[in-house]
N, C-alpha and C positions, 0 to 999 in steps of 0.2 A: 332471354327466357321469360316466361310468363307464368303466373300462378293463379289457379282457379280458387277464388276465395269462398266459394259455396261449399261449406263443409257440413257433413252430417253431425248431428249431436253425438258427442262422445259416449260410447257405450261403456257403462261402469262395470267392467269385468276385469278379472286378473289378466295382466298383460301376457300375450302369447299363450293363451289357453288353447289347447287342442281338443276339439270335440270329435271323437272318433266316429260316433254315430250321430248324424245330424237330422235323422228323419223324424217323423211325427206319427201320431195315431190317426188313422182314417176311419171315420164313422159315416156309414151310409145313411143319409137322412130319410127315415121311413123305408129303408132298404135302398133300392134304386128306383125312385118314383118316375124316372124318365122312361125306363124300359119295361116296367111292369106296374100293375096296380099297387099303390102304396100299402105298406104294412101287411102284405100277404106273404105266404111262404115263397111264392115265385119271386117277389121283390127282394126278400131277404136272401134267397139263394143266389140271385143274380149279383147282388152286392158282394156276398162272400166269395163267389167265383171270380169276381173282378178284383179281389184283393183287399176288401174292406176288413179292418180289424174288429170292428163292432158294427152293428146296425142300431139305429135309433128307432124307438117306438114310443107311442103315447098310451097312457091308460086312463080311462074313465071307469066309473063304478056303476053297474046295473042296479036296478031297484032291489034285487035280491043279494047284493053285496059281492058280485063277481067282477073282477078286474077285466075290463074289455079293452082290446087293443084297437084304438081308433084315435086319430088326431082330433076330429070334430065330435062334439057331443051330439050333434044332429047328424044322422046317417044319410041324408038325402044326396049329398054330393058324391059319396062313394058307392051307394047302393040304389039310389033312386027312390028310397022310401023315406018319407018325411016323419021320422020318429026320433025321439031323444033317448040316448042310452040310459040315463038315470030314471026314466019313466017306464022302462020295460024290463021284464025278466030276461036272463040270458038265454033261456029256451026260445023266446020269441025273437031275440036279436040274431040268434044263430041260424034262423031260417032265411035271413037276408044274404045275398051274394054280391060279390063285386064283378067287374067286367070279365074277369078270367074264370068265373064260376066258383071261386073260393068263398066260403062263408066268412063272416066276421069272426075273428078268433078271440078266445080268452087268453090271458097271460099264461095260465096253466097249460093250455094247449100248445102255445109256442115253446114253453120250456120242455114239455114232454116230447115235442117233435124234434128238438135239437139236443136233447139230453145226452145222447151218445156221440155228439160231435163237439169235442172239447175246444175246437177253434171257433165255434159260434158263440159270440159274446154280444151283450146287449147294453145299450145306454137307454135307460128308462126315464121318460118324462112324466111326472105326475101332473095331471090336470085337475084343477079345482074350480068350484063355483065360489060365489061370495061367502064370506065368513068361514073360510077354510073347510067348506063342505065338499065331499064327505070327510068327516074327521077320522074315520077308521081306515082310510086308504093305506096309510103307511103300515099299520098293523097287518092288514091283509096282504100287503106286498111282502112283508117279512115271512109270513106263513108260506107263501108260494115259493119264495127263494129257498127257505129251509127245506121245504118238501122235496124240491128237485136238486138240492145241493149246488146252487148256482152262486154261492157267495163270492167265488173268485172269478166269476164270468159276467158280472154286472157292474154298472155304475149308474148313478142317478144324476139327473139335472132337472131344473125347474125354474120357472119365474116366481114360484111361491116360496117365500122365505120360511114360512111356518112349516111347510112340508119338509124342507131341507133340515130345519132345526130338529124336527122330530126324528127324521132318519138318522141324524147324528147321535141321537140319544139311544135309539133301539138297535141301530146297525152301524156302530162307529167305525168298523173296519172297511166299509164299502165307500169308495170315493163319491163325493157329493159336489156337484158343479152348479154354480149360480148362473142363470142366463140373464145377461144384461144388454138392454137396448141402448142404455145411456150410462155414462160414467157416474151420473148423479145418484144412481141406484146403489152403487158400490160404497159401502161404508165399513168402518172398523168392526161394528157389531156382526155384520154378515160374515166377514172374513174369519170370525172366531169359530164358526161351525161349518164352513165349507172348505173343501180341499182344493178347489179350483174355480175359475170363472170362465164362462162361455160368452165371448164378446161378439157383438155384431161386427161384421166386416167393415161397416161404415165408420166405426169409431176406433178400431184397433190401430195402434201405432207401435213402433219398436220401443219407444220410451215407456209406454204403458205396460208392454209385455215385460220389460226389464224391471219395472217397479213391482209388478205382481210376483215375478220370480223372486225378487228380493224379499218379499213377504212370505216366501215359501209356498206360493200357490201356482198350480198348473194353469196354463192358458190355452183354451180352445177358441176356435172362431166358427161362426155360423153365418148364414146368409138367408135372405128371404127366398121364397120359391121362384123368384125371377132371376136367381143366380146365373151368371154368365161364366161359362167355362174359361174364358180368357182371363178372368180374374186370377186364376192360378198362376199366371205368368209373374205376378208380383207378390201374391199372397205368400208364396213359399219362401220368399226372401226374409220374412220375419221369423224370429226365433220361437215360434209357437210350438205347443206340445201336441196339438191335435186339431182336426177340423171336422165339422158336421156338414156334409156336402151332399147335394143332389147328383154329383158326378163322382161316385166312388172309384170308378175305373181311372179317371183322370187324376184324382187325388192319390191313388195307389201308385200310379206311374211316377209321379213327382216324388212321393215318399221313397220309392225304391231308388230313384236317381240320387236323392239327397242322402240316403243311407250309404251310398258308394263314395260320398265326398268326405273330405276332412276340412273343417273350418278352423281358422286361426284368427283370433281377435287382434286387430292392429289399431294403432293410433299414431300414424306417422305421415309425414309429407314425402312424396315421391315426385321425381321428374321423369318424363318419358324422353329417352334419348334414342330417337329413330328418325327416319326420313319420310315416312308415309303416315297418313292418318290411320288410326286404329278404330275398329268398329266397337261401339258400346252396345251391350245386350241388356235386356230386361232381367235376365237371370242367367246363371252360369251353366244351366242344364239343357236348355233348348235354345237354339240360335234365333231368337226373336230380336231383331235389330231395332235400335232407336235411331232417331234422325240425327242426333248430335254425334260427333266423333272426337277422339283424343288427337290433339295436334302435337307435332314435334316440339320439344323443348318447353312444353307447358307442365306446370306443376299441379298435383292433385293431392287432396287429403284422403288417405286410405284408411278405412275402418275395419275391413275384413278381408281375409284371403281365403279363397275356396279352391282346394285341390280336387279336381274332378277328372278322372281318367288320367291321361298323360299330360294334362294342362293345368295351369294355375291361373286363377282369376282374382283381380282386385276389385273390391267394391269402392267406387269413387263418388257415390252419391246415392240418393234414394232410388232404388231399382235401376242402378247403373253399374254394370260389371264390364271389365275389360281384361283381355288376356294379358298377363303380367310381364311378358318378355319385353325388355327394353326399359322397364321401370327401375330407377335407382334412387336410393335414399337421398334426401336433400343435402346431407352433409358430405356425401361422396361425389355428388354431381360435378362440382367445380373441377376436381382432379380429372374426372373421366372426360370432360369436354375437351381436354388436350388431344384426345383421339378423334373426336367427332368431326369428320370432314377431311382428316389427314389421309395420306396414302400410306399403305403398308407394303413392305417388300420382303421377299424371302431370298436370301443369298447363300443358303447352305450352311448357315452358322450353327445349325443343329440338324437332326434328322426328322424333326416334327413339322413337316410342311403339310399338315392335315387340315382338311376343311370338314366341318360337321354340320348336320342339319339343325341341331339344337345346341344352344350354349351350355357348356358344362356336361353334356352327354357324349362321352367318348365311344358309346356304342352306336352313335348315329353318323358314323363316317360316310361321307358322300363324294369326296374329291380330294385333290392334292393341289397345293399352290404351285404355280409355275415359277421357275427360277428367274430372278431378276425382272419380274413383271409386276410393277406397282398397281395396287387396286385401292379404291377409295373406301374409307370406313363410313358406313351409313347408319350404324347403330352400335350401341355399347351396352353391355350387361355385366355388372359385377356380381360374382357368385363366390361368397366367402372371401378369400384373399386373391382369387383369380379374376382377371379382367378379360372378357370375351368381346371380340370385335366382329361386327356384321359387315360383310362385303356382298357383292352380287351373288357369289357362289354359295355362301353360307356363313358359318361362324368359325373363327380361328382364335386360338389363345394368344394373347398379347405377348406372352413369353417366347413365342416361336417366330416372331417377325421383328423387323426394324420399322421405325416410324419416320415418315417424311412429313415434316411440318410444312404448312403453306399459309399464305395470307388470304387466299381466296375463301370466301365465306359460304357455309352450308347452313341454310335457315338462320342466317345472321351470326353464325359462329365461326371465328377464325382460330384455327389451331395454333398458329404462331403467336397471336395475341394472347391466347389462353396460356401458352407455355411461358411467355415473357412475364405475365402477371401472376403466375402461380408461385406460391412459397417454395423456396429451394428444397425443402424436405419432401415436397409433394410432386416435384417435377419428374417428368418421364426420364428413365435411364436407358431406354432402348432406342435412342435416336439414331437414325441412319447417318453416320458421319460422312459418307461419300456425298450424299445429297446436301449436306451442310458445308461442303468444301468452301463455297464462296464466303460463308460467314467466317470460317476459320482463317482463310487467307486474308480477309479484310481486317481481321483482328490482329493477326500476328505479323503479317507482311513478310513472311519468310518463304523461300522457295526450297524445293527438295534438291539437294546437291548430288545425291547418289541413289540409284535404285537397286544397288546390289543387295541391300538388306531385304528388299521385297523378293527379289529373285531367289535368294538363298534360304528363305523360310517357306518350305513347301506348304505348310498348313495355312499360313496367311495368304499365300498365293492362290490356293484352292478356294478360299473364301471370297477373295476379291475378283477373281477372274474365272470365267468359264472358258477353258481353252479347247473344248471339244469342237472339232471341225475348223479350228483356226490355225494359222501358221505360228511360228515361234517368234513373232515380232517383238515380244517382250524383251528379247535379248538385244534388240536394236534401239531400245529407248535410251 
């Protein structure tokens, strides 16, 4: 056996915590800026229709104190007109249109447009000039929110700590998220008046997320406008609370998949007892393969279990997930290796000669074991107190078969050697004594003087011999 010493940092969470809903909040960054002009009704509608929980928008203030929805203070990029929001009245700004013909909107217009749609929610970013200008932005924001009764349908985020602090004073019940490009910006003082942190995807790690969660703060992740949709393959593996993304449809699809899963925090060593390499995936939701594979009889440190659909996956490294069948805890592995590579045989000792598609799932019956036909064990799975054995046909319960030990090795493992070196209390009890005859005779050097006892015990006779289609030669022994 071999052990992979590359272990993930231990996640400091209560052992065996089940998180029934593992999803996160999806925020469309400026709506869906890939499919429609940013921060227009069309862009917002597209994001909501794709499953976004919130859309993100930015506000600047016009010269007459109106909150204008625009990321840039200069409107040339989105309208073609080289004017600054803070230098124009909103009446002049509203004459400008974007590529789809929509005018530049005020925040009041956005709230009015979506007022009767309770599922339309907004993450509002306050944009400031130097020296916290305009200083009345947060007051105007509160007026607008109160006017349209949007208190339960908005959150704030910003790079500007003074803006977040003032929001905490005048609107304490609305979530406030600090946007951080670097960890150096996050300090104890800021954490006193924000409810969460929005981290750049370049700096977010699982350890950082755990630390912020430990401080009682939610964790969102954002990316630059050159965000790649492939980043989702690994981003969703982190225990984040939300994302601000240019791909709300992709984000929503992963959120929905994650909502269907159940996560269990683990901190245990497991060994894979199987005969073939297992594929490692970047996440347990979509089958995006990695180049490396799990090898038979190798050990791995497992930090998380994810049940998705009818399968269970183990996390064995950063962005490395593998289907968990065949994995057994390190403390039970020595005992289980007595089976690995052995032959099993069914001789009618009971009525359960059943073969199943999945270990432990008696609703997955697919076949029956042939009488007196040995088959090699190529995988082992312990489930509770039951031990399940993999053969070419499928899985059988070890209680239903007899085991034939042998010295031939499978991936370096000899079942006979394992049996001889296993503690007496852990040795197999369902050994096939007929197959072990040579060992018995060698040990005791006694011969059978009479066979009448076998002939006169019908039950034993039926177990040891299949007399269908045979003559009565047992009488002649």
